[in-house]
C-alpha positions as CSV (number, residue, x, y, z in Angstrom):
1,M,-27.2,30.5,63.5
2,T,-24.7,27.7,63.3
3,T,-25.4,24.2,64.6
4,N,-22.9,21.4,65.0
5,P,-23.2,18.6,62.5
6,P,-24.6,15.4,63.8
7,S,-22.0,12.9,64.8
8,V,-22.0,9.1,64.3
9,L,-19.7,6.5,65.8
10,F,-19.4,3.0,64.2
11,V,-18.3,0.3,66.6
12,C,-17.3,-3.3,65.9
13,V,-14.8,-5.6,67.7
14,H,-11.7,-5.2,65.5
15,N,-12.5,-1.8,63.8
16,A,-11.0,-3.4,60.7
17,G,-13.9,-4.1,58.4
18,R,-17.5,-3.3,58.9
19,S,-17.0,-0.1,61.0
20,Q,-14.2,1.1,58.7
21,M,-16.4,0.6,55.6
22,A,-19.4,2.3,57.2
23,A,-17.3,5.3,58.4
24,A,-15.8,5.7,54.9
25,F,-19.2,5.6,53.2
26,L,-20.7,8.1,55.7
27,A,-17.8,10.5,55.3
28,Y,-18.0,10.2,51.5
29,L,-21.8,10.2,51.0
30,S,-22.5,13.0,53.6
31,D,-19.9,15.2,52.0
32,G,-18.6,16.3,55.4
33,R,-22.0,17.2,56.8
34,I,-21.9,14.5,59.4
35,E,-19.0,14.0,61.9
36,V,-17.8,10.4,61.6
37,R,-15.9,8.2,64.0
38,S,-15.1,4.5,64.2
39,A,-13.6,2.3,66.9
40,G,-13.3,-1.2,68.1
41,S,-13.5,-2.9,71.5
42,A,-10.4,-5.0,70.6
43,P,-8.8,-3.3,67.6
44,A,-6.9,-5.3,65.0
45,E,-3.4,-4.4,63.9
46,S,-4.6,-3.1,60.5
47,V,-7.7,-2.7,58.3
48,N,-8.9,-5.9,56.6
49,P,-7.2,-6.0,53.1
50,A,-10.4,-7.4,51.5
51,A,-12.4,-4.4,52.9
52,V,-9.8,-2.1,51.5
53,E,-10.1,-3.8,48.1
54,A,-13.9,-3.8,48.2
55,M,-14.1,-0.1,49.0
56,A,-11.5,0.7,46.3
57,E,-13.8,-0.9,43.8
58,V,-16.4,1.8,44.5
59,G,-13.9,4.6,44.5
60,I,-13.3,5.0,48.2
61,D,-9.7,4.6,49.6
62,I,-9.5,3.4,53.1
63,S,-5.9,2.1,52.8
64,A,-4.6,4.7,55.2
65,A,-7.3,4.0,57.9
66,A,-6.1,2.5,61.2
67,P,-8.2,0.6,63.8
68,K,-8.8,2.6,66.9
69,I,-9.7,1.7,70.5
70,L,-13.2,2.4,71.6
71,T,-13.2,5.1,74.4
72,P,-16.1,6.3,76.6
73,E,-15.4,9.8,75.3
74,A,-16.0,8.7,71.7
75,V,-19.4,7.3,72.7
76,Q,-20.4,10.3,74.8
77,N,-19.4,12.8,72.0
78,S,-21.6,11.0,69.4
79,D,-25.2,11.6,68.6
80,V,-25.7,8.1,67.1
81,V,-23.7,5.0,68.0
82,V,-24.0,2.2,65.5
83,T,-22.8,-1.2,66.8
84,M,-21.9,-4.1,64.6
85,G,-21.4,-7.1,66.8
86,C,-19.4,-5.7,69.7
87,G,-21.8,-7.2,72.2
88,D,-21.3,-6.3,75.9
89,A,-18.0,-4.5,75.1
90,C,-20.0,-1.5,73.8
91,P,-20.5,1.1,76.6
92,F,-24.1,2.4,77.0
93,Y,-24.8,6.0,77.9
94,P,-28.3,7.3,78.5
95,G,-29.3,10.0,76.0
96,T,-27.3,8.5,73.2
97,R,-29.1,6.9,70.2
98,Y,-28.0,3.3,69.6
99,E,-28.5,1.2,66.5
100,D,-27.3,-2.4,66.2
101,W,-26.6,-3.4,62.6
102,E,-26.4,-7.2,62.3
103,L,-23.9,-7.7,59.5
104,E,-21.7,-10.6,58.6
105,D,-18.1,-10.2,59.8
106,P,-15.8,-9.9,56.9
107,A,-12.8,-11.1,58.9
108,G,-10.9,-13.8,57.1
109,K,-13.0,-13.5,54.0
110,G,-12.0,-12.7,50.4
111,V,-13.2,-9.7,48.5
112,E,-15.9,-11.7,46.8
113,A,-17.5,-12.4,50.2
114,V,-16.9,-8.8,51.4
115,R,-18.7,-7.1,48.4
116,P,-22.3,-8.0,49.6
117,I,-21.4,-6.8,53.1
118,R,-20.1,-3.6,51.7
119,D,-23.2,-3.1,49.6
120,E,-25.5,-3.7,52.6
121,I,-23.5,-1.2,54.7
122,R,-23.8,1.4,51.9
123,G,-27.6,1.0,51.9
124,R,-27.8,1.4,55.7
125,V,-25.5,4.4,55.6
126,E,-27.7,6.0,52.9
127,A,-30.8,5.5,55.1
128,L,-29.0,6.9,58.1
129,I,-28.0,10.0,56.2
130,A,-31.6,10.5,55.0
131,E,-32.6,10.4,58.7
132,L,-29.9,12.7,60.0
133,L,-30.0,15.2,57.1
134,P,-33.7,15.1,56.0
135,T,-33.2,18.0,53.7
136,A,-30.1,16.6,52.0
137,P,-30.3,15.9,48.3
138,Q,-30.4,12.2,47.6
């Protein structure tokens, strides 16, 4: 019997920092066992360079990532929607699990300020993986 992997959508306003780092950590740490999406309610032109640098420091390359617009379909096709400061712009659908992660916005900050945000995101992603894949080796 095959079951579909759980799917997670990370949403922030610009889809340029927090949601990109979270999506990259989830894809990397779940080893493909969780379907990962990210989007923004008002996507930026490109991913935050400080976020790219901070992730490169831990061996994850997000330099090719591009901000994407949030669509109702992305929300409806996700088991868990993690919002990061998108406020009322995040659509709500009954039956979808929502989590709101209050994280500092890395926009306009240097890599020194982004590192603690990155590390907090990693910890939250690890906890989410433990919930979604309870039999996964840690």
